[in-house]
Each structure stands twice: as structure tokens, then as C-alpha cells.
C-alpha positions in Angstrom: 104.0 105.4 98.0 100.3 105.2 97.5 100.4 103.4 94.2 102.7 100.8 95.7 100.4 100.4 98.6 97.3 99.9 96.4 99.1 97.3 94.3 100.2 95.5 97.5 96.7 95.5 98.8 95.4 94.1 95.6 97.9 91.3 95.8 97.0 90.6 99.4 93.5 90.2 98.2 94.5 87.3 96.1 95.2 85.4 99.3 91.5 84.9 99.7 90.9 83.3 96.2 90.0 80.1 97.9 87.0 81.6 99.5 86.1 83.7 96.4 83.7 86.0 98.2 86.3 87.6 100.4 87.5 90.0 97.7 84.1 90.8 96.3 84.0 88.0 93.7 80.8 87.4 92.0 81.1 83.7 92.5 78.1 83.5 94.8 76.8 80.3 93.3 79.9 78.3 94.1 78.3 76.5 97.0 75.2 75.8 95.0 77.2 74.5 92.1 79.2 72.3 94.5 76.0 70.7 95.7 74.9 70.1 92.1 78.2 68.5 91.3 78.1 66.4 94.5 77.5 63.1 92.7 80.6 63.7 90.5 82.9 64.7 93.3 81.8 61.8 95.5 83.2 59.1 93.3 85.3 56.5 95.2 89.0 57.6 95.1 91.9 55.2 94.3 93.3 53.6 97.5 96.9 54.9 96.8 95.6 58.5 96.2 96.8 61.0 98.9 94.1 61.9 101.4 92.0 59.2 99.8 89.5 59.4 102.7 89.0 63.1 102.2 87.0 65.0 99.5 88.6 67.9 97.5 86.8 70.5 99.7 87.9 68.7 102.8 91.6 68.7 101.7 91.5 72.4 100.8 89.8 73.4 104.1 92.3 71.3 106.1 95.2 73.0 104.3 93.7 76.4 105.1 93.2 75.5 108.7 96.8 74.3 109.0 98.4 77.4 107.3 96.6 79.6 109.8 98.8 78.0 112.5 102.0 79.3 110.9 104.3 81.5 113.0 106.4 82.5 110.0 106.5 81.8 106.2 107.9 82.8 102.9 105.4 84.2 100.4 106.1 84.8 96.7 103.4 86.4 94.5 103.6 86.8 90.8 100.6 88.8 89.5 99.7 90.6 86.3 97.4 93.4 87.4 95.4 95.6 85.1 97.9 98.4 85.8 101.2 96.6 85.7 102.9 93.3 86.4 103.8 92.9 90.1 106.1 90.4 91.9 106.4 90.3 95.7 108.8 88.1 97.7 108.5 88.3 101.5 109.6 86.4 104.6 107.5 87.4 107.5 106.8 86.3 111.1 104.5 86.7 114.1 106.1 87.5 117.4 109.6 88.4 116.4 108.5 91.5 114.4 110.9 90.7 111.7 110.2 90.8 107.9 112.2 91.1 104.8 111.1 91.4 101.2 111.1 92.9 97.8 108.4 94.2 95.4 109.0 94.6 91.7 106.5 96.7 89.7 108.2 96.1 86.3 108.7 99.5 84.6 107.3 101.1 87.7 110.5 100.1 89.6 111.3 98.0 92.6 111.7 98.4 96.4 113.1 96.4 99.2 111.9 96.3 102.8 113.4 95.2 106.1 111.2 95.4 109.2 112.6 95.0 112.7 110.1 95.6 115.5 108.5 99.0 114.9 111.2 100.3 112.5 110.9 99.8 108.7 113.8 100.3 106.4 112.9 100.9 102.8 115.0 101.2 99.6 113.6 102.3 96.3 115.3 102.2 93.0 115.4 105.2 90.5 112.5 103.9 88.4 110.2 103.7 91.4 111.2 107.1 92.7 110.5 108.6 89.3 107.1 106.8 89.1 106.2 108.0 92.5 107.3 111.6 91.7 105.0 111.9 88.7 103.7 115.5 88.6 106.7 117.0 90.4 109.2 119.2 88.6 112.2 117.5 87.0 114.5 119.4 89.3 112.7 118.1 92.4 112.5 114.6 91.0 116.2 114.5 90.2 117.0 115.8 93.6 115.0 113.0 95.2 116.7 110.4 92.9 120.2 111.7 93.8 119.5 111.6 97.5 117.3 108.6 98.0 117.7 106.1 95.1 119.2 102.7 96.2 119.7 104.0 99.8 117.8 102.8 102.9 115.4 105.1 104.7 114.2 104.4 108.2 110.5 104.9 108.9 108.1 104.1 111.7 105.9 101.1 111.1 102.9 103.1 112.4 103.3 105.8 109.8 100.2 105.7 107.5 102.1 105.5 104.3 104.5 103.0 105.7 101.8 100.9 107.2 100.1 100.5 103.8 103.4 99.4 102.1 104.2 96.7 104.6 101.0 94.7 104.1 103.0 91.6 103.4 104.8 92.0 106.7 101.6 91.7 108.7 101.5 87.9 108.9 98.7 87.7 111.5 96.5 89.8 109.2 97.5 87.8 106.1 96.7 84.5 107.8 93.2 85.7 108.6 92.5 85.7 104.8 92.9 82.0 104.7 89.4 81.3 105.9 87.8 78.0 105.0 84.3 77.7 103.6 82.2 76.5 100.7 84.3 75.3 97.8 84.0 72.9 94.9 87.6 72.0 94.6 88.2 68.8 92.7 91.2 66.5 93.0 93.2 66.6 89.7 96.1 64.3 90.2 99.5 64.3 91.9 102.6 66.5 91.2 105.6 68.0 92.9 106.6 71.6 93.7 110.3 72.2 94.3 110.7 68.5 95.1 107.7 68.4 97.5 105.0 65.8 96.6 101.7 67.5 96.2 98.1 67.0 95.4 96.6 69.2 92.7 93.1 70.5 93.1 91.2 72.8 90.7 88.2 75.0 91.0 86.3 77.2 88.6 84.8 80.6 89.2 83.3 82.0 86.0 86.0 82.3 83.4 88.8 81.9 86.0 90.3 78.6 87.0 92.1 78.2 90.3 94.8 75.5 90.8 95.7 74.7 94.4 98.7 72.6 95.4 98.6 70.9 98.8 101.6 69.0 100.3 101.0 65.3 100.7 103.7 64.9 103.3 102.0 64.7 106.7 98.9 66.8 107.2 97.5 68.8 104.3 99.6 72.0 103.9 99.0 74.8 101.4 101.9 75.2 98.9 100.6 77.2 96.0 97.5 78.9 94.5 97.4 80.1 90.9 94.7 81.5 88.8 94.3 81.7 85.0 91.7 82.9 82.6 90.9 86.1 84.4 92.0 89.7 84.0 94.7 89.4 86.7 96.3 86.0 86.5 98.6 85.2 89.5 100.6 82.6 91.3 101.2 82.6 95.0 103.7 80.2 96.5 104.2 79.5 100.2 107.3 78.0 101.7 109.6 78.0 104.8 106.7 77.6 107.2 107.8 78.2 110.8 111.4 78.9 109.8 113.0 81.9 111.7 113.1 85.1 109.6 116.5 86.7 109.5 116.4 90.6 109.3 119.4 92.9 110.0 119.6 96.7 110.1 121.3 98.1 107.0 124.8 99.4 107.3 125.1 103.1 108.3 126.9 103.9 105.0 123.9 102.6 103.0 121.4 104.8 104.9 120.1 108.2 104.1 118.7 110.5 106.8 115.7 112.5 105.6 115.4 114.4 108.9 
């Protein structure tokens, strides 16, 4: 499970792209550059522009502040890491202890997760089991595939390996990544995301360009963050804020008891 956990942790780190320094980015001159660009970013906005009385950084920081109030949300991450492509799709909550999700590692296989309280149910496909069994004998690998592939396993959420894999289920920890701070985000026009009107903002950090979509319905709410131009381009989309997460224990016939 360790490779899966490392990739999950890397994806979680993308949650802090808006603050740049949180994941060890070398964009330390961002605040300075923002001050240099102050004259350009302070141009009078059009009166019909969403959040016309707010600057780009103010919109982004307001959206970050609002997302930290979420009690549940749906998070979709599509990322091309230096090791492999990775897609994660999770619905997670605070309080109820419920979480459901999938993680797809391309040729490295996929896994599904259901978390209910302190119990985590995991299901790995054959490709992931074989990837995680690298170095084992073919006989042992095949035995694991025959027993476990596409069956649910029950684990304790507190188990070290399990705890690493369910990073996306720890909503309270995820929300802490959405810290506001210095930013040079610039308004870049209006758009829609799945039918929701949004304001597009962009920000540069070296060779990477970040695009941030903020809902214009009501208070600023973070909808999507994407990055291009770097070694690990990604798109992170947030939806279903404060909607209850439905998670049910797998049927007994779909479970495997590992003792």
C-alpha cells in the first residue's frame, strides 16, 4: 500500500497550490511580485463584473476562507505525476465519519474505499495487487490475486498503512491546506463549470500557471484549481459542499476475511 499512500499524499499536497509555499514551492517571490504588479491589478473593474469591489487576491482568499467551513464535499483530482497518472474521486465529511472514493493509478491499478466510523473497507483490482506485490514470488502474487482481487477487506482506520491510504477521507486535515495568504491572482473573465457561473482567476509561479474558478453565486466559493506548464499538471474540482455522504457496508458475499 505504500506506493498508493505516497501518491495520495502527493495529490493532497496539490490542495495547497494557492499558497504555493505549503508544498515546498520555490515561489518565494510571489508576494514581492504581487506588490510590483500592484498598479496593473488595481485597474478599475467593470461594474457588471462579479465581485467588482474585490481584487483578485481578495476573491481567492474569500473563497479559501469559505471552503474551510465545509462539513462535507466531493473532491475529484486528475493529476499526471512523474511516476504515473493518478485520478482520485472522493466524497468525505466531518462528524459523520463517512467517506467513499476511488483511486485510479492507470496501469498501476485501481482501488475503492468506504469508510464508516473507524472501519475502512478497501477493494483492490488485480493490476494494483500485482503492482503492490512486486518482488514477491509469482505463486504468492497469484494467491493474493485469487483471494483478494475485487473483494472488500475490512481494516481499522488507525492502522498505519490504512491511515496513509485514506488521506482523502480526512476532511478536517484537507481543509487545513486551504490557507489564505499572499497571492497575485488576477481576474481573467467569466466562465461556467458544470452549469455554475464562475469567475476565472490566474496566477503564475515560475513555469507553472494556476487557474482558479470561483463560484459567482452568493459568496465566493472555490470550485476548481488546475495547473499547467509544470512537471505534474493537475485539475482539482470541488462540488457537493455540505451534502450528506452516503456510505454503506459492503455485502457479506463481497467481503474477504484475511484473519
